[in-house]
C-alpha positions as a Markdown table, in Angstrom:
| # | Residue | x | y | z |
|---|---|---|---|---|
| 1 | Met | 171.0 | -146.5 | 8.0 |
| 2 | Thr | 168.8 | -148.4 | 10.2 |
| 3 | Asp | 168.2 | -147.8 | 14.2 |
| 4 | Arg | 170.5 | -150.5 | 14.7 |
| 5 | Thr | 173.5 | -149.4 | 12.8 |
| 6 | Ala | 173.1 | -145.9 | 14.5 |
| 7 | Ile | 173.2 | -147.2 | 18.0 |
| 8 | Arg | 176.0 | -149.2 | 17.4 |
| 9 | Ala | 178.2 | -146.0 | 15.7 |
| 10 | Gly | 176.5 | -144.3 | 18.8 |
| 11 | Val | 178.0 | -146.7 | 21.2 |
| 12 | Ala | 181.2 | -147.0 | 19.6 |
| 13 | Gly | 181.7 | -143.0 | 19.5 |
| 14 | Ala | 181.1 | -142.8 | 23.2 |
| 15 | Val | 183.8 | -145.7 | 24.1 |
| 16 | Leu | 186.1 | -143.5 | 22.0 |
| 17 | Val | 185.3 | -140.3 | 23.8 |
| 18 | Ala | 185.9 | -141.9 | 27.2 |
| 19 | Ile | 188.9 | -143.5 | 26.3 |
| 20 | Cys | 190.6 | -140.1 | 24.9 |
| 21 | Cys | 188.8 | -138.2 | 27.8 |
| 22 | Ala | 189.9 | -140.5 | 30.3 |
| 23 | Ala | 193.6 | -141.2 | 29.5 |
| 24 | Pro | 194.7 | -137.8 | 30.1 |
| 25 | Leu | 193.2 | -137.5 | 33.4 |
| 26 | Val | 194.4 | -140.8 | 34.5 |
| 27 | Ala | 197.9 | -140.0 | 33.5 |
| 28 | Leu | 197.8 | -136.6 | 35.3 |
| 29 | Ser | 195.8 | -137.8 | 38.5 |
| 30 | Leu | 197.7 | -140.7 | 39.4 |
| 31 | Pro | 201.1 | -139.0 | 40.4 |
| 32 | Leu | 199.1 | -136.4 | 42.3 |
| 33 | Ala | 197.4 | -139.2 | 44.6 |
| 34 | Gly | 200.8 | -140.9 | 45.0 |
| 35 | Leu | 200.4 | -143.9 | 42.7 |
| 36 | Gly | 203.2 | -142.9 | 40.6 |
| 37 | Val | 204.6 | -146.4 | 40.7 |
| 38 | Trp | 201.5 | -147.9 | 39.2 |
| 39 | Leu | 201.6 | -145.6 | 36.4 |
| 40 | Ala | 205.4 | -146.5 | 35.8 |
| 41 | Gly | 204.3 | -149.7 | 35.3 |
| 42 | Ala | 201.0 | -149.3 | 33.2 |
| 43 | Gly | 202.6 | -146.5 | 31.3 |
| 44 | Leu | 203.1 | -148.5 | 28.4 |
| 45 | Val | 199.2 | -148.7 | 28.1 |
| 46 | Val | 198.4 | -145.2 | 29.5 |
| 47 | Leu | 200.7 | -143.1 | 27.8 |
| 48 | Pro | 199.9 | -144.3 | 24.1 |
| 49 | Leu | 196.5 | -144.0 | 25.2 |
| 50 | Met | 197.0 | -140.3 | 26.0 |
| 51 | Ala | 199.2 | -139.7 | 23.1 |
| 52 | Thr | 196.2 | -141.3 | 20.8 |
| 53 | Gly | 193.4 | -139.1 | 22.5 |
| 54 | Leu | 195.4 | -136.0 | 22.4 |
| 55 | Gly | 196.3 | -136.6 | 18.7 |
| 56 | Leu | 192.6 | -137.0 | 18.0 |
| 57 | Val | 191.4 | -134.1 | 19.7 |
| 58 | Ala | 194.0 | -132.0 | 17.5 |
C-alpha cells in the first residue's frame, strides 16, 4: 500500500465517521431547537443516514 492510497483510505474513513456521528445528533438536536419543520422536509435524507450510521455502529 502506497502512502497516497493510505491517505485516501484515511480520508474516506474520516468522512464516513463524520456522517455516522453527525446524522443522529442532527436528527435529535433540530427538533429540540424548534427546527422540526425543517427536519420534516429533510427527513428523507437525515433519517436514512441516521439508520445507516446506527447500523454500522451495531
